[in-house]
N, C-alpha and C positions, 0 to 999 in steps of 0.2 A: 504494500500500500504506500502511495506517495501522495501527499497533499500538493495540489497544483492549481494554477490558473491556466486556462487553455484558450489559445487563439487558433481559429481555423480559417485559412485563406487570407491571413494577414500576419505580419511579423511581430506586432506588439498589441497589447491591450490598451484600450482608451482610458482605463482607470484602475486603480488598485481595488476598487469595489466590484470588480467583474470576476465571476467564476469561469464563464464560457462566453466567447464572443466570436462572431463570424465576420468574414470579409464582405465586400460590397458587390461581388459579382452577382449577376441576375440569377440567383439560386435561393432556394428556401430550405427549410428543415422539414423533413417528413416525420409525422407523428407515428407511433406504433399503431398497427391495425390490430384490433381485438375483435373476437367473435361477437361480443356484445358488451355494453357497459356493465351489465349485471355480472358478467364473467370476470370483470376486473376486480376480483375480491381483494380486499385489503388496500384498495386505492385510497390515498389521502387527499385532502383538499390541495388543489394546485396541480393534480395529475391531469395531463392532456392526452387524449386518444382520438383515433379515427374508428368509429363504431360501425362494424360491417352489417349489423342488423338493419340500420336505416341509412347507412352511408353518410354519416354526419360527423363533423369535428365537435368534440365535447370536452369540457373541463369540469373536474370535480370541484364543487363550490358549495359551501355550507351543507355538507353531507348529502348532496344530491348532484346529479349531472346537469350542467347547463349547456344547451345547444348553441354552439358558435356558428353553425351553418344556417341559422334562422329557419326558414320554412322549406327550403329546397333540398330534396334528397340528391345525393351525388351518385357517382358510378366509379367502379374500379376497372372499367374497360378502357384501355389505352386507345385514344382516337386515331393514332397513327398506325398501330399494329393490329388493332381490333382484338388484342389478347386481354383476357380478364386477369388482372394482377393477383386475384385470390387463388387462381389455379397454380401460379408460381409459388405463392406463399404456402398454400396447403400442401404442396409437394415437398417442402423443406421440413426437416426435423428440427424442432426447437430445442435449443440447449438452455434449460431453465436456469443454469448457473451463469449464463452470459449476461452479466450486468456490469454497469460502470457507475462509479460514484466519483464526483469531483468535490473534494472537501472531506471533512471527517466522516468516516464510514459509519453508518447507522443501519438499523434494520428496516428502514423505509423501503417498501416494495417499489420496483420500477426497473426499466431497462437502463435509463440514464437518470441518475439522481444527483441533483446539485444540492449539496449540504453546506450551508453557511448562514450564519445569522447576520453577516455584514457584507455579503456579496450577492450579486444577481447575474442572470443570463441576459446578454444583449442578443436579440434575435438577428438572423440574417437580414440584411437591408437590401431593398430593390426599389428603384424609381418606377412607379406605376406597374406593379407586378402583373396586373391583368393584361397589360400591353407588352411587357418586356420579358416575362418568363415564358419561354417556348415549351409547350407540352408539359405543364405542371402535373405532378402526381397527386392523387387523392391523399388528403391528410397533410398537405403542405401548408406551412405557415411562414410568414415573412413580415417585416416592418416596412410599410410603404413610406418612403422618404419624401414623396411629393405631397401626399395628403396627410402625412404624419399620423398613421393609424395602423393597427394590426390587420393583416389580411390573411384569411384562411381559405383554402381551396378544398371543396368536397368531392372533386372529381368531375363536376359540371360547371359550377360557378364559384367565383370569389365572393366572400362575405367580408365586409370591412367593419372594424370596431374602433371607435374613438375612446 
């Protein structure tokens, strides 16, 4: 175990208060796909997922799941290849021990857990992601630098949050 701050796609972090930060290429971060929010047992507030039952991006908030995709259900079918991503995912064998923690290791469940009382994650940034990210994947999230808001993609449409 090593405590660290991590920069992906850039050489330095913007602040000592950052655990994980991404560069500014037109790329986003893809959330884990789960069979259902109900199956994400042990999820704590702040957990973000892509729920395959209704194809929506969700966050665990106040002991319930909040829909970040608003009212539109998404899709996992790639529009360029016409291949359903769940077929690829379901064919893979999950290693339940494949987890990563940045910061002091705790028992908080998750694939990637950022543990720190004084640090935060800076999302990948893109200018107008709905225009500039070519072929985004379901469950992608990014910070829109033009409109200064969170953007999440459910496989069909982008939803924006201020």
